[in-house]
N, C-alpha and C positions, 0 to 999 in steps of 0.2 A: 428112115431109121439110122441108116449108115451116116447120113450127113450130121445127124444128132451126136453120133459117137465121135465123129471127127471134131466137131466143134467143142464137145465136152473135153476131149483129150488135149486138143490144143490150147483150151483155156486153162486146164489143169497145169499143163507145162508152162504157161505164161505167168501163172501164180507163183511158181518158183522164184521169179524175179524179186519177189518181196523177201526172199531169204536174207538180203542185206540188213533188214530191221533186226533179225536175230543175232547177227554177228556184231552189231554195235557194242553190246556190252562185254564181249570176250576180250581177254588179254590177248596180246599178240602170239605168246606162246601156245595158248590154248588153241587159238585159231588156226595156227600152223599145224598142230596136231590133228585137228578136225579135217583140214584140206588134205593132209598127208593120206589119211585113211579113204576120204571120198575120192581122190585122184586115182589112186591104185585100184579100187573096186570099180569106178566108173571105166576105167581103161578096159578091165576085163570084160564088163558088161557090154561096152560098145563093139569090142572084137567079137564077142559072143553073138551079139545081134546080126552083125555083118555076115559072119561065116556060117552061122547055123540057121539063120532066118531070111534075111533079106536077099542074099544071092541065091541060095537054093530055090526059093520061092519064084524068084524072077526067071530063073533058068527053066523051071518047070513050066513057067507060063509063056516064054518066048524063045527059048534057046539060048546056048552058050555065047555065040558070037555077038548077038545083039546086047546081051547082058554084060559082057567083057568090055565092050566099046562104051556103053553107057556108064559103067563103073569108073573106067578110065577118064571119061568126061567129066564125071563128078569130082574126082580127085583133081584133075587139072583146073577146074573151075574154081576150086577152093585156093589153089596156088594162084590164080590170075586175080581173084578178088582180094586176096591179101597183099598182092603187089600193087593193085590200083590204090588201095587205101593208104599202103605205105608212101606210094608215090605222092599222093595227093597231100599227105602229112608233111612231107619234106620239100615240096616244090611249090605248092599253091598257098599264097598269103591269106590269112584269115583276119577279117576286120571287123565282123559282125558278132563279136562275143564280149563279155565283160572282160575288162583288162586283168583281172585276176584269175580268169579261167583259161585254161590252156586249150589249144585247138584238139588236143588228143581227145578230150571228152566227147566232143562232137563226132570225130572220125569214129571213135569206139561205138557211138550210137548208130551210126550208118553201118558199121561193119556187124554190129550185134543184130540189127533189124534183118539184114540180108541173111545172115547165119540163121536166124530164128525162121525166116520165110521158108528156107529150104527144110528145116525141121518140121514146119507144117506140111510140106510137100510129102516128106517122108511118111508122117503119120497118116495122111489121107490115103497115099499110094498102098499102105500097108492095110488099112481098113477096107479098102476096095477089094483087096484080095481075099481076107477074112477077118473076123473079129479077133480071133486069137492072134493073129499076126500083128494086127493093129495094137493090141495090149502090150505084146512083147517088144514091139518098136517103141511105143510110148514110154514104157519102162525104161528102156536103154536110154532115150533121149533125156528122160526126166533126170536120171542118175548122172549124166554127164553135164547136165545143166546147172546142177547144184553147185559144184566147184566153179564152173564157168560164170555164174551169176554173182558168186562171191567175189570173184576176180574182177568182174565187171563193175561191181559196186565200189570196190577199192580203187579201181582206176578213175572213176568219176569223182571220188573224194579227192584222189591224188591231183586230178585236172582242176581243182579249186571249186568244185560245186558243193554247195551245202548238202546236208544229209537228205532233206526232203526232195530237192532236186534231183539228187542222185538216185534215190529210189524211183522217182517219177520217171526219169529217163530209163532206168532198168525196165519198168512196166511197159512204157511205150515201145521199146526195142522188142520186148517178149511178145507183144500183142501181133507182131507181124506174122507170127507162126499161125494164128487164126486166119489170116488173110491168105497165106500160102495153102492151108489146108482147104479152104472153101473154094478158092480159085481152081485148085487141082481137081476137086470133086466134079465141078461144072464142066471142065475142059476135057477130063479123061474119057468120056464116051465118044468124043468127036474125033479123037486121034487114035490111031491103030497102035496097039502095043504100049500105050502111054503109061499104063500101070507097071508093066514090067520095066519100062525105061525109067519111071520114076522111083521105083524100088532100087534099081541098080545105081542110078544117078545119086540117090541118097546114100547107098552103101559108099560110093565113092568119097562124098563129102565127109561122111562120118570117119572114113579110113584116114582122109587127111587130117581131120581134128585129132584123131588117135596118134598118128605118126609126128605131127608138127607141134601140137599143142599138149597133149596129155604125156606122151613119152619123154619129151624134153623136160616137162616138170618133174618127172620121176627121176631124171638123170642128175637132178640138182643134189640128190641125196647119194653120198658115195661111201657111207659107212656100211660094212658087211651086214650088220644086224638089220639096218633100215632096208637094205637092198632085199634081203631074204623076206622081210615083212612085205615089201611091195610085191614080190612074186608071188607070195601067198594071197595077197589081196586080189592080184590080177587073176590067178587061177580061180579064187572064190567068185569074183565077177563072172568069169566065163562059165563055171560051173552052174552058178545061180541062173543065168540066162539059159543054159542048155536044159536045166531041169524045168524051168518056166515054159520053155517052148515045147517040151515033150508034153508036159502036164496039160498045157492049153490045146495042143495039137491032137 
């Protein structure tokens, strides 16, 4: 039954990749306002899931030393992955793509697939601990995936891809979360403390996303009114996750 939950949750998160279809008719100003709200709320939701759910559950299962090491590993893995993609983009020649398509689109597909693979690992690790934790983790990941997938869709369009190809690439990258979830489910029983390590590692990768992706996006707004609105949205996201965790727990 747990495997069914994992597959359903990862498929649900993968379907968010189709959000790009909804954004097509939006005017730029309207889209900016929607993303402004989503990024603020998603930042709080991700932080709430990390500090109220993933890390506490991992510590209860394995102890603080293992959890902190795995969390640090997840954070550093996010840094290394981004560095590799950045290096590949700037130093490796790309010949096998349409002359009007920028290599950035293919690099974005690779990075997105790896990112979503670890999202699937986080979802699987959470459901293996308990269904309520799986639900809260899936909710947090889904919330940060909405603005993330909007941005991905925009990057694919910027890279010269047509709308259909951009949506297709978004879906392909998103389906990696299903692979991550299923693989973790089958390997978890064979490795000691793998569930706790998976939760902690996922907390680290989500923390990297929050600090290097979401927060920098929020810093683009410098007006006092918008800053206060961002703080309100962050606390709303944190509060929502806290209430959800307590209710499901």
